[in-house]
Structure formats: C-alpha cells, structure tokens
C-alpha positions as CSV (number, residue, x, y, z in Angstrom):
1,M,46.1,-44.5,-21.9
2,I,46.0,-41.0,-21.7
3,N,47.7,-38.7,-24.3
4,Q,48.3,-36.0,-21.7
5,P,50.9,-36.8,-19.2
6,L,50.4,-35.8,-15.5
7,R,46.9,-34.6,-16.4
8,T,44.9,-32.5,-13.5
9,S,41.2,-33.0,-13.1
10,V,38.4,-32.8,-10.6
11,I,35.7,-35.2,-9.5
12,G,32.6,-33.7,-10.2
13,S,31.1,-31.4,-7.9
14,Y,32.2,-27.8,-6.8
15,P,30.6,-25.6,-4.0
16,F,27.6,-23.9,-4.6
17,P,27.9,-19.9,-4.5
18,G,26.1,-18.4,-1.4
19,W,23.5,-16.9,-3.8
20,L,22.6,-20.2,-5.1
21,E,21.8,-22.0,-2.0
22,F,19.9,-18.9,-0.8
23,S,17.8,-19.1,-4.0
24,A,17.4,-23.0,-3.8
25,R,15.6,-22.2,-0.5
26,H,13.4,-19.5,-2.3
27,L,12.8,-21.6,-5.6
28,G,8.9,-21.1,-5.3
29,E,9.6,-16.8,-6.0
30,F,11.4,-17.8,-9.5
31,G,9.8,-18.2,-12.8
32,E,10.9,-20.8,-15.7
33,A,12.8,-18.4,-17.3
34,D,14.6,-17.4,-14.0
35,L,15.5,-20.8,-13.2
36,K,17.4,-21.4,-16.3
37,E,19.1,-18.4,-16.1
38,M,20.2,-19.3,-12.5
39,Q,21.4,-22.7,-13.7
40,D,23.5,-21.4,-16.3
41,D,24.9,-18.7,-13.9
42,A,25.9,-21.4,-11.4
43,A,27.4,-23.7,-14.0
44,M,29.4,-20.7,-15.5
45,V,30.7,-19.9,-12.0
46,A,32.1,-23.5,-11.4
47,I,33.4,-23.6,-15.0
48,Q,35.2,-20.2,-14.6
49,D,36.8,-21.1,-11.2
50,Q,38.2,-24.4,-12.8
51,L,39.4,-22.6,-16.0
52,A,41.1,-20.0,-13.9
53,A,42.9,-22.6,-12.0
54,G,44.2,-24.1,-15.3
55,L,42.9,-27.6,-14.8
56,D,42.9,-29.9,-18.1
57,V,39.4,-31.3,-17.7
58,I,36.6,-29.7,-16.2
59,T,32.8,-30.6,-15.1
60,D,30.1,-28.3,-14.8
61,G,30.5,-28.8,-10.7
62,E,27.1,-30.5,-10.7
63,Q,25.5,-27.0,-9.8
64,T,22.1,-28.0,-10.9
65,R,22.3,-31.0,-8.2
66,F,21.3,-31.5,-4.7
67,D,24.4,-33.3,-3.5
68,F,26.1,-35.7,-5.9
69,N,23.4,-38.1,-6.0
70,L,20.3,-37.0,-4.2
71,S,18.8,-35.2,-7.2
72,F,18.5,-38.3,-9.3
73,Y,15.8,-39.8,-7.2
74,G,13.5,-37.1,-8.5
75,F,13.8,-38.4,-12.1
76,I,12.6,-42.1,-10.5
77,E,9.3,-43.0,-10.8
78,G,8.1,-45.4,-8.1
79,I,9.3,-43.7,-5.0
80,A,8.2,-41.3,-2.4
81,L,10.2,-38.6,-1.7
82,E,11.1,-36.7,1.3
83,P,12.3,-39.4,3.5
84,V,12.2,-38.6,7.3
85,S,15.8,-37.9,9.0
86,P,16.0,-40.5,11.7
87,R,18.2,-38.0,13.7
88,R,17.8,-34.4,13.3
89,F,20.0,-33.4,16.0
90,G,23.8,-33.5,17.2
91,P,26.7,-33.4,14.6
92,P,25.7,-33.7,11.0
93,A,26.7,-37.0,9.4
94,H,25.6,-39.7,7.2
95,D,23.0,-41.1,9.8
96,Q,20.8,-38.1,9.7
97,R,20.0,-39.1,5.9
98,G,16.8,-41.1,5.8
99,K,15.5,-43.5,3.0
100,H,13.1,-43.0,0.3
101,E,10.1,-45.3,0.8
102,I,9.8,-47.6,-2.8
103,I,6.0,-47.4,-3.8
104,G,6.0,-49.1,-7.2
105,E,8.4,-50.0,-10.2
106,L,11.5,-48.1,-10.3
107,R,11.6,-46.4,-13.8
108,A,13.0,-43.1,-15.3
109,P,11.0,-42.6,-18.6
110,R,12.8,-39.1,-18.8
111,G,16.3,-40.3,-17.9
112,L,18.4,-38.7,-14.9
113,G,19.1,-35.5,-16.1
114,A,22.7,-36.0,-16.8
115,V,22.3,-35.5,-20.5
116,E,21.0,-32.1,-20.1
117,E,23.8,-31.2,-17.7
118,F,26.2,-32.1,-20.3
119,E,24.7,-30.2,-23.1
120,R,24.8,-27.0,-20.7
121,L,28.3,-27.8,-20.1
122,K,29.0,-28.1,-23.8
123,R,27.4,-25.1,-24.5
124,L,28.8,-22.6,-21.8
125,A,32.6,-24.2,-21.8
126,P,35.0,-22.9,-24.2
127,E,35.5,-25.0,-27.7
128,G,38.1,-27.7,-27.4
129,Q,38.1,-27.8,-23.6
130,R,38.1,-31.3,-22.1
131,L,35.0,-31.9,-20.5
132,K,33.6,-34.8,-18.1
133,V,30.2,-35.8,-16.7
134,S,29.7,-37.8,-13.6
135,V,26.6,-40.3,-12.9
136,P,26.2,-42.3,-9.5
137,G,26.5,-46.0,-9.8
138,P,23.4,-48.2,-9.3
139,Y,24.6,-49.4,-6.1
140,T,25.4,-46.2,-4.6
141,L,22.2,-44.8,-6.1
142,S,20.5,-47.7,-4.3
143,G,21.8,-46.5,-0.7
144,R,19.0,-43.9,0.1
145,L,16.0,-46.3,-0.9
146,A,14.4,-48.5,1.6
147,P,13.5,-52.3,0.5
148,N,10.4,-53.4,0.1
149,A,8.4,-57.0,-0.7
150,Q,9.1,-56.1,-4.6
151,Y,12.6,-55.0,-3.8
152,P,13.7,-57.0,-0.8
153,D,17.4,-55.9,-0.3
154,R,19.7,-53.5,-1.7
155,F,21.3,-55.8,-4.2
156,A,17.3,-56.2,-5.6
157,I,17.1,-52.5,-5.9
158,T,20.6,-52.2,-7.4
159,E,19.6,-54.5,-10.3
160,A,16.5,-52.3,-10.7
161,L,18.4,-49.2,-11.1
162,L,21.2,-51.1,-13.3
163,P,19.4,-50.5,-16.7
164,I,18.3,-47.1,-15.8
165,V,22.2,-45.9,-15.2
166,R,23.3,-47.9,-18.3
167,K,20.8,-46.2,-20.5
168,E,21.8,-42.9,-19.1
169,I,25.3,-43.6,-19.7
170,E,24.4,-44.9,-23.6
171,S,22.7,-41.4,-24.0
172,L,25.5,-39.5,-22.6
173,V,27.5,-41.3,-25.3
174,A,25.1,-40.5,-28.2
175,A,25.3,-36.9,-27.0
176,G,28.9,-36.7,-27.4
177,A,30.4,-37.3,-23.9
178,E,33.9,-38.2,-24.1
179,E,34.5,-38.5,-20.4
180,I,31.8,-40.2,-18.1
181,C,32.8,-40.8,-14.2
182,V,30.6,-43.6,-12.8
183,D,30.5,-42.9,-9.2
184,E,30.6,-45.7,-6.9
185,P,31.8,-44.9,-3.7
186,S,29.6,-47.2,-1.6
187,M,31.2,-50.1,-3.1
188,S,34.5,-48.8,-1.7
189,C,32.7,-48.0,1.5
190,Y,31.6,-51.6,1.8
191,G,33.7,-53.8,-0.1
192,F,35.5,-55.2,3.1
193,R,32.1,-56.7,4.1
194,E,30.5,-57.7,0.6
195,D,31.2,-60.0,-2.4
196,T,33.7,-57.7,-4.4
197,R,33.5,-59.8,-7.5
198,R,29.6,-59.1,-7.2
199,F,30.4,-55.3,-7.3
200,V,32.6,-55.7,-10.4
201,D,29.9,-57.6,-12.3
202,I,27.7,-54.7,-11.2
203,F,29.9,-52.3,-12.5
204,N,30.6,-53.9,-15.6
205,R,27.2,-54.5,-16.5
206,T,26.5,-50.9,-15.8
207,V,29.0,-49.5,-18.1
208,E,28.6,-52.0,-21.1
209,A,27.0,-49.3,-23.4
210,G,29.7,-46.8,-22.8
211,F,32.9,-49.0,-22.2
212,G,35.2,-48.6,-25.7
213,R,33.0,-45.6,-26.8
214,A,34.0,-43.3,-24.1
215,R,36.6,-42.6,-21.4
216,I,34.8,-44.5,-18.4
217,C,36.1,-43.5,-15.2
218,T,35.4,-44.3,-11.8
219,H,35.6,-42.6,-8.2
220,L,36.4,-45.0,-5.2
221,C,36.4,-43.1,-2.3
222,F,35.3,-43.3,1.4
223,G,32.5,-40.8,1.8
224,N,32.4,-37.1,2.4
225,F,29.2,-36.0,4.0
226,K,29.5,-32.9,5.5
227,G,33.1,-33.6,5.3
228,H,33.3,-36.9,7.0
229,P,33.9,-40.3,5.8
230,V,31.6,-43.4,6.5
231,G,33.4,-46.6,5.3
232,Y,36.1,-48.6,6.2
233,R,39.4,-46.5,4.9
234,K,41.4,-49.3,3.2
235,Y,41.5,-50.3,-0.7
236,A,43.3,-53.7,0.3
237,P,39.8,-55.6,0.3
238,L,38.7,-54.1,-3.1
239,F,41.8,-56.0,-4.9
240,P,42.6,-57.8,-6.8
241,A,38.6,-58.3,-7.7
242,F,38.7,-54.5,-8.8
243,F,41.3,-54.8,-11.2
244,D,38.7,-56.2,-13.8
245,L,36.6,-53.3,-13.5
246,H,35.6,-52.2,-17.3
247,C,37.0,-48.8,-16.8
248,D,39.7,-46.3,-18.2
249,E,40.7,-44.5,-15.2
250,V,40.2,-45.4,-11.5
251,H,40.3,-42.5,-8.8
252,V,41.4,-43.1,-5.5
253,E,41.3,-41.2,-2.2
254,M,45.2,-40.5,-0.9
255,A,45.3,-37.0,0.7
256,N,43.1,-37.4,3.6
257,R,44.6,-40.8,4.3
258,E,48.0,-39.4,4.4
259,Y,48.8,-41.5,1.4
260,A,48.3,-44.8,3.0
261,E,48.5,-47.7,0.3
262,L,50.2,-45.8,-2.2
263,E,51.7,-48.4,-3.7
264,I,48.2,-49.5,-5.0
265,I,48.6,-47.1,-7.7
266,G,51.4,-48.8,-9.3
267,E,49.2,-52.1,-9.4
268,I,46.1,-50.3,-11.0
269,A,48.5,-48.3,-13.5
270,K,49.6,-51.7,-15.1
271,R,46.0,-52.3,-16.3
272,T,44.4,-48.6,-16.7
273,D,45.1,-44.9,-16.1
274,V,44.7,-44.0,-12.2
275,A,43.8,-40.8,-10.9
276,V,45.2,-40.1,-7.5
277,G,43.4,-37.8,-5.0
278,I,46.3,-35.2,-3.8
279,I,43.7,-32.6,-2.5
280,D,42.2,-33.1,1.1
281,V,38.6,-31.8,0.4
282,K,38.2,-32.6,4.2
283,S,40.9,-30.4,5.6
284,Y,41.1,-26.3,5.4
285,Y,45.0,-26.5,5.4
286,I,45.8,-25.0,1.9
287,E,48.2,-27.6,0.1
288,S,51.1,-25.4,-1.3
289,P,52.5,-26.4,-4.7
290,E,55.5,-27.8,-3.1
291,N,53.5,-30.0,-1.2
292,I,51.5,-31.0,-4.3
293,A,54.9,-31.6,-6.3
294,D,56.2,-33.8,-3.5
295,A,52.9,-35.7,-4.0
296,V,53.2,-35.9,-7.4
297,R,57.0,-37.2,-7.1
298,A,56.1,-39.9,-4.7
299,C,53.3,-41.1,-7.2
300,L,56.1,-41.3,-10.0
301,L,58.0,-43.9,-8.0
302,H,55.0,-46.6,-8.6
303,A,53.5,-45.3,-11.8
304,S,54.5,-43.7,-15.2
305,P,53.6,-40.0,-16.1
306,E,51.4,-41.4,-18.8
307,R,49.1,-43.5,-16.6
308,L,48.8,-40.5,-14.1
309,V,45.9,-37.9,-13.5
310,F,45.8,-35.8,-10.3
311,A,42.5,-34.4,-8.5
312,P,41.1,-33.6,-5.1
313,D,40.2,-36.7,-3.0
314,C,36.5,-36.2,-3.6
315,G,34.1,-33.9,-5.2
316,L,34.5,-30.1,-3.7
317,S,30.7,-29.7,-2.7
318,Q,31.5,-30.1,1.1
319,T,34.5,-27.5,0.9
320,A,34.1,-23.6,0.9
321,R,34.5,-22.0,-2.5
322,W,37.3,-19.8,-1.3
323,A,39.3,-22.9,0.0
324,A,38.2,-24.8,-3.4
325,K,39.7,-22.1,-5.5
326,R,43.2,-21.7,-3.8
327,K,43.4,-25.7,-3.6
328,L,42.8,-26.0,-7.4
329,V,44.9,-23.2,-8.1
330,N,48.0,-24.9,-6.1
331,L,46.8,-28.5,-7.6
332,V,47.8,-27.2,-11.3
333,R,50.8,-25.0,-10.1
334,G,52.3,-28.0,-8.2
335,V,51.7,-30.8,-11.0
336,S,52.9,-27.9,-13.5
337,L,56.5,-28.0,-11.4
338,V,57.1,-31.6,-11.6
339,K,56.0,-31.6,-15.6
340,A,58.8,-29.3,-15.9
341,E,61.2,-31.4,-14.2
342,V,60.1,-34.6,-16.0
343,F,60.0,-33.3,-19.2
344,K,63.2,-31.3,-19.1
345,E,65.1,-34.5,-18.3
346,G,63.3,-36.5,-20.9
C-alpha cells in the first residue's frame, strides 16, 4: 500500500520535442558526444515538464527509446531488424508495423538498456524525487517477432524473452530502482481469447526477481499506436485470473472508455494499489481540474485514498507536447482539489 494517498503518476512515455524528432532522422550527422548531450537534453525536457506539473512520480519520458518498446529489439541478438511494413498506405494503424525475423537464438548479453536509462534519470532528477522506470513484458515484446522453426509460436518466443526481461528487472533493482512498471498491454488486448492463467504465470515468473524488492507496477491498456486502440476493450475477461498478478500496482485505462467498468477498481484495490487512467491521451480535449476532480470522487466510491493512484490512460508519446503539458497540470490540480476535501473532512 502506498504511503501517499491519491498519488499522481505517469505511465512512462512522453512526447518527443520537435527538435528531437528532427535530430533522430539525421543521427549520422552527430558525433558520440553530441548524441549523449542530446539524450540528456531530451530527458531533461520530459523531467522538467513533469516536475512543473507537480507529479508525485516521474519518469525520463522514455526519450531515448523509439516507441515504448521497439528500441529494445536493438539490444536483442538473433533477430534481423528492419521489418517490412505489410501496409504502407492509408490511415496509420497497428497493421502497418511489420515483424522482425528471428535468425538465431534470442539473447541480450548487454541487457535491454533500461538500467542506463534509469541511471540517467537518477542523475538528472532532483534528489528525493520518486522515480519510475518501465520495461515491456515478454509477451508484449514478442508481438513484433515472427515465429520460425526454433520458436514456432508467440508463446515460444515469449518464453525465450522472459529470462531476458527478468534479468533486466533484477539489474534495475540492483541499480536502486524503487518503482518498476512492467508494461503488458498485449495481455490486456488479447486476454479475451487467450488463457489468462497462462498470462498470470508468465507475468509472475518475469517479475520474481523484483517483486518484494521494488514496487512492481503493471500497465494494462488496449493499445495506443498513432492514437488508436487495438484490443477488445473490456477488463472483464481478465478477471478473476489477473487478481493473482504479483505486483503492487495495477494500472487500468478508464478515461477513453468513459469510465466503463469503473467498479473493477474496487476489486483490484482489495488486493493491491490501483492506478486509474483519468486523462484521455487519445483526445485533444483538455480535461479541466473540475473534470479530474469529478473522476477522482467517482473512484473514491470504490476504493480508499490509500489505494488510489491517478495517471493518464497510457503513455503520452502519441499526444502533442502542448496538450500533454496542459493535461498533466490539470491532472495534478484536479487531484489536489479532492485531496483538500478528503483530508479536511478527515
């Protein structure tokens, strides 16, 4: 249980500044020292925006990654990068992303890079600030890899990736990470058609090196590539199996789903803390502090303040920075309105 009731947080990613997107297309023109400076500068942008909003928990905005998980493939041996997009024209969506070919044993002797990201975040963030780092779970990470004779299906690929992610979590704990989010949106997207008990087993084996040693969180959403969901957007198929996830905080997407199934947070809160998505990252409507306060009050009908965390629905990488900044400011302001009510009454 958290010792900071009605805490405010984020999922992980944050919009890239325009100059970073431009620079990423011209990396060959930069020297090694230039690139390191660019990485620090980009992380500082995300950190400062989050601090200015007043969030209780911040990340580095995943500013040195390509998408929330795609950069990790560059650390994995045994795959041929540069997948061919199966559809290159028309509206941007998930089906335009191709799959990497597996050409050997899947290994990551250098790790997945999350420890380096965390060390940078520690160096750049103010002393005493609560920090969070995220890694994709092995089932989600398996989604962009094409099965072959050695790894004949997605679950076989997942099993090969599982010890790699588990080792990364272990290394993060050793580096001092107090809060680690294991992103498994593919589990929530496809739980309606897969064995949810199998998902729980995969997750629990993945986090066993960190559970009990750090605050383990998981983010269960329904997809946000180019601002579009991809999964069957119901939490009901995931439970009761997902009540057995070995984690300290479960994040659920609510704002974009008009708070459908909000009552599920009460059941989650009986077992663990629950982070509620109350900012719609797919919409450019800027929720007012009053909108946020109303959502927080609705959540309090189901769970106690000590069990509740509030965040955007998903990472903010697919939202323009101007909107992301205003949404985070109003998130904190709205939660603060309710804090004043709750603790005045108390």
